[in-house]
N, C-alpha and C positions, 0 to 999 in steps of 0.2 A: 804862506802862513795865514792863519786866521786869528785875529785879535778881537776879543770881545771885552769891552771895558764898560764899567758902570761908574759914572761920575756923580759924586755927592756934593752938595752945597747949594748955593743960589745959582742954579744953572737952567732954570726954566723961566721963560718970559723975558729973556735978556739977549736973545739972538745967538745963544750958544750953539745950537745945532747948525745954523747957517755958517758961523765962523768955523766950526769943525769941518763942514763940507769944503769951505774955501781952502782950509789948510790941507785937507786930504788931496784936493786938486792941485794945490801948489807943490806938495811933496811929489805927487805923481805916482803912477803904477798902483793905485789903490782903488778898490771897488768896495761898496758896502753901504752903510746908512748910519744916521744918527736919529734917535727916537726918544721922545719924552715918555717917561714911565709915570704911572699913577701915583707913585710914592715920592715924586719930586726929583728923582734922579734922571740922568740922560744915559741911555745905552748907546754905545758906539760899537759897530761891527765893521772891521776893515780887513780885507783880504788883499794880499800882494806880497812882495818880497819882505822878508823879516826886517831888513834895515828900514824900509819905508814905514812899516807898522810901528817900529820902535821910535821913529821920528815923530809920528802922530801921538804915540803914548807920552813921549817927553813933552810935547806941546800941551797935551791934556793936563799933565801934572804941573808943569812949570812955566808954560807959555803965557802970553798976554791974552788971556781968555776973557770974554765978557762975563759979568757976574762974579762969583766967588767959588773956587773949587776947594772943598774941604778934604777930599780924598778920592782916590781912584783905585778900584779893584779890577784886576784883569785876569783873563785866562787865555791860554794859547792852545790852538788846535790845528788840525789839518784843514785846508780850505774846502769849502763845500760848493763854491761857484754859484752861478745863477744871478749875479748882480751885473747890471748894465750901468757902470759908472758909480758915482757916490751920491746917494739921495738923502734928502731930509724927509723923514716920515712923521 
């Protein structure tokens, strides 16, 4: 599966992308990236087994994240591939 999530709140300048990468690596079987957007959100793209993507989404919504998460919007799609590991962009 491919999960694309947009995280709103105080999520830039607080290490959010790095913690997202660390959690993706901890969960395992995920490839993709976390990227700061110009409007203050962080975009997270993760590809892997649905259960792994769901674990990451749960962490984004409810986990001990840096900063403050006000909301997460997600879409699910077929994986596109092309990622070598999980990156911070």
